[in-house]
N, C-alpha and C positions, 0 to 999 in steps of 0.2 A: 577836203578835210584830211588832216593827217592822223593816221592810226598808230598808236604806240603799243608795242607788245613787250611784255616783261622779258628781261634778259634771262638767259639760262636755258632757254628752250622750253620743252613741254613740261606742264605742271605734274607733280607726283601725287598719287592717290593717298589720302589719309587713312589710318587704322592698321589692323594686323593682317599679315598674310596668312594663308591657310596653314603653312608650316609652323608659324609662330603659335597659332591657335592650338594646333595638335600638340605641340611641345608643352604649352601651358596646361592643357587638359591632362596630359600624361603626368606632369609634376603634381597636379592636384590629386590625381588618383593615387600616386605614390604617397603623398602626405596623408590622405585619408586612410590608405591601407596601413601605414605605419601607426597612425593613431588608433585604428581598430585593433591592430596587433598588440599595442601597449595596453589597451583596455581589456582585451581578452586575457593577456598574460596576468594583469593585475587581478582580474576576476578569478582566474585559476589559482593564483597565489592566495587570494582571500579564501577561496573554497578549501584549498589545501590546509591553510592555517586553521580555519574553523573546524575542519574535519579532524585534524590532529588534536585540537583543543577538546573536541567532544570525545575522542578516543582516550585521551589522557584522563579526562574527567570520569569516563566510564570505568577505566582501570582503577582510578583512585577510589571510587565508590565501591567497586567490587572488592578491593582489598579491605576497605573499612568494614563491609558487611560480613565477609567470610572470616576475616581475622577476629572479629568480635566473638563469633561463635567458637572458632577453633581455640582461641585463647582461654576460653572457659571450660574446655573439655574435661569431663569427669569431676568438675568442681562441685563442692557440696558444702552445706552450711556449717557442719560441726568441725570438719577437719580439712586437710589439704585436698584429699581426694577419697572417694569411696574405695575402701580397701587399704588405705594408708592412714595410719594413726597420726597423732600430733607430732610424734617423733620423726615422721617422714620415713620411717623404716618400712621394710617389707617382710611379711611373714614373721612378725614378732608379736608379743603380747599387746603392743600398742595398736595393732591393726584393728580396724572396724570389721565386725561381722556384717555381711551384706545379704539381704534377702530381697528377692523379687516376688512380691505377694500377688501380682496380677494373675488372673485366671488364665490369660493367654500368654503367660511369660514365655519368652524365647520363641514365639511362633511368628512374629513379625519383626521388622527391623526396629520399629519404635518401641516395642515392648521388651527389647533385649538390652539389658544394661551391660552384662558381661558377655563378651563374645565366646560362643561355644568353640569356635575355631578362629584363629590358630591358638588361642589361649583360653584357659578356663580359670584364670586368676580373677580375684574379686575386683581388682582395678579395671574399670571398663570405661565406656564413654567414647571410644574412638574406633573407627573402622574406615578404611578407604578401599577403593577399587581401581585397579589398573585399567587402561583403555580396553583391554580384552576381557575383563572380568565382569560378569553379570551382577547386578544389584537387585536383590529380591524386592518386589514391590514397585520398582521403577524400571520397567523393561526397556531394552533397545527397541527402536521403531521409528516410524515416520509420522505417527499421529501427534497431534498437539500435546505438548508436555511430556512426550516420551524422551528417553535419554538418547542422545545421538551416538551412534556406533563409533567406536574408536576414540572415545573421550573418557577421561577419568571422572571419579565421583568421590565425595567424602561425606561421612556422616558423624555427627558428634551428639553427645547427650550430656546435660548438666542441670544443676539446680538453678532456677531463676535467681536474679540478683536481689529480689525482694524476699526476705526471709522473716519468719515470725517465731517468737518463743511461745512455749506452751507446756502443758503437763500431759504425759501419757497416762491414761487411766485404764488399767486392765480390768476386765469384767469379773464380777464375783463368780459367775458361772460361764466359762468360755464356751460350753456346749450350746448355749442358747442365747448368749448376749455378745454383741461385738464390743471390741475395745473402742475407746474414743480419745480424742485429743482436745483439750480445752486450751484454745489460743488466748494469748493476752492481747488480742486486737479484735475490733469489730469487723463485721463482714464488709461494710461499705463506708463511704466517707473518707476524710483525710486520715491516712494511716490504716485504712481497712485492708484486710488481706485479699479481697477480690476474688476468692475462690468460689466456685459454684458446684452444685451437685454433679458429680461425674468427673471433676478435675483429677488429674494425675499429679501426685505429689511425691517428693522425696522427704522422708522423715528420718531424722537422726538423733541419737542420744549419746552423750559422752559423760554424763554424770548423774548421780542420784542426789536427792536433797540431803543436806548435811545431817549427821546424827544429832538427835535431839530436836529436830525441827517440828516434831509432832506428827509427822507422816508415819502411818503404821508400817511395821516391818523393816524400817531403816535402822540397821545395826552396823556395827563395825565390819562384821563379816560380809554383809551385803555390799559394802563399799569395795571390799577386797575381791569378791566374786564377780562383781558387775563387769560385763564386757561391752565396750562401746559398740553400738550397732547402727545400721542404716537400712532403710527399706523403701522400695518403690511400691506404691499402692494407689488405689482409687478411693475417693472419699465422698460421703454424703455430707452436705453442709446445712447447718441450722444456726445461723448467726456466728458466734465465735467458736461453736462446737463442731468438730469434725468427727464423723463416725465411720469406722472401717466396716461398712455394710457388707454383708455376705450375699445378700440378694438385692435386686432392684437396680443394680448398676451393670453397665456393659463396658468393658469386658468383665468387670467385677473382680473380687478378690478370692483367693483360694481358701482363705480362712478368716476368722474374726480377729486375729491377733498379730497380723503383719508378718507372721513367720511360718515357715514350712520346714520341718514339722512343728506343730504348736503343742504346748507352749514352749518357749525357748528360755525364758528368764527364771523360771521357778519362783522362789520367794521374792526375788528382786523385782519381778514383774508387778507385784502389788505395791511397790514402793513409789510409784508415780515418778518415774525418771523425767527429768527436764529434757524437753525435746525442742528441736528447731524444724520448721516446716517451710518448704519452698516449692513453688510450681516446678514440675518436671518439664524440661524442654528438650525434645529430640529434634534434630535438624539434619537434613541432607541437602548438600549442594551438588549440582551437576549441570552439564550443558544439555539443554533440551530443545525440542523443535517448537518454535513459536507459531502463533496462529497465522502468520504471514508466510510460512514456509521456510523462514530463516532460522538462525540459531540465536539463543539467548541464554543467559545465566539464570537458572531456576533455583528456588529455595522450597524445599518440601518440609512441612511440619504437620501439626495436628490441629483439627478444629477444636473449639472449646466445648465444654459441657459433657453430658453423658454420651456414651457410644462415640468416642472421638474417631474421626476418619482422616486419612492423609489429605493434606491440602497443598497443592502445588501452585506456586506463584511465580510468574515471570518477573524477574528483578531488573535485568539490564540487557537491552538489545545489543546485538553486534558482537557479543563475546563468543568467539568461535571455538575456543578450546580452553580447558582447565588442566594445567600441568601440576602434578603433585610429586614431591619427594620428601623423605622423612629422615630426621636425625634420630638415630637409635642410641640409647645410653650405652656407652662403651665403644661406639663405632667411630670411624675416622672420616666418614663422608656421608652425604645424603644418598638414600637408596629409594627405589620406587616401591609402590605398594606390594608388588608381587614378591619382593625380597624381604618383606617384614615378616618375621616369625613370631613375634610377641608384641601386640599393639600396646601392651602396658609399658613397654620399654621406650616408646616414642616420646621424645622430649620437645621436638620442634617440627614444624611443617614448612617446607618451602613452597610457596604458592606462585604459580605462573599463569597469567591470563593472556590469551591472544585475542586482540580486538581488531576488527576491520571497519572500514568506512562504507562498505558497499550495501549493507542491509538498510532498506528504507531510502537509499539514495543519498547523495550529498548535495545540499542546496535545494532550492525549490523545484528544480527541474530534474532532480534525481541523477545528475551526472556523477561519474566516478573520476577521480582526480589524479591517479598515478600516470606515469609516462606512457604506459602501454594501454591505458584505458580501463584497467581493472581497479579493484578496490585497494586502498591503502591498508596495510596490515602492520601492526606493531605488537611486540611481545614485552610484557612487563613482569617483573619478578620481585617478590618480597618474602621475608622469612618471619614466621610467627612462632614464638615460644609458647608452650602450654604452661600456663601460670601455675597450675597445681602440681606440676612435675619438676619445677625448678629446684635446684639445691637449696 
């Protein structure tokens, strides 16, 4: 038998060599690593974008909330500002006479309309504190809702945007009877005034009923002698009738006539001047310690009803700092709070907020997304004009 062998010598083994296999595995690892790196980079970019978006939204909301209060500083129903008459002048016959009738007037930040220092002028409603200045009632500290050391604060006061017309009725016997205000609005329902017993209100009057209206004691001389006035007081409520109660309210009023010393108007007091009434709104903004140990923007105001108490509310998490500067009438540049000598001269406020992404973490795993692993931080600035002090 003849045996035939294939030409070409020995047969070659089929498949990959070990070297080829290792090269293939290495290339696979490189491709997987590149894909993982791209995925992680996209994830970090997404987290950074989301974080920046949240920071911008936090800053936008902070400006909206703070600016709404600052813009209304000192605003009041009858005139441009308490202490400034319709003419917009200062220290003239057109100016409103202002009284703080509260029993605890000027003893707390919220019961003080006119700043005792640095100004004693009737125009009030604004006060700010530089980072090193203490704010009475909201101490520096590390407890929840305390003010963070080294940060600024601002407080404003104004009449609420819902205001109601009425008649001021002086009592026949001021020694035993309180004055009252008869509003032209019900207590509840659509168009109701919404005030309750113990509410703090700003009352103002800039006119008497016309001569010949049938109201007693309204004569031409009354019109000449009448001085527009405004008062901060606490009221008892019975439907559309508000009473300047002397007892039964906390803190209560110093007298029954909205004025100290009383009576103020003489014969014109019996003329039932037309008044406007609005809820009194005191607000303080500051950077406080939140319940998680971080920083947040806080808003402090008052509880409703009798015996009002300060109420501190966390508004926006992650706001690390509040920066304030003030435009003063006649000045050439913004100055900080420590340089303001008369708050009545402030016409605009430059607000700055510093927001970071680190508090509460970024994304579901709480990662921080800056290059060095710390929180992103951005500073935003806006200028707010005080409406009642514009030319």
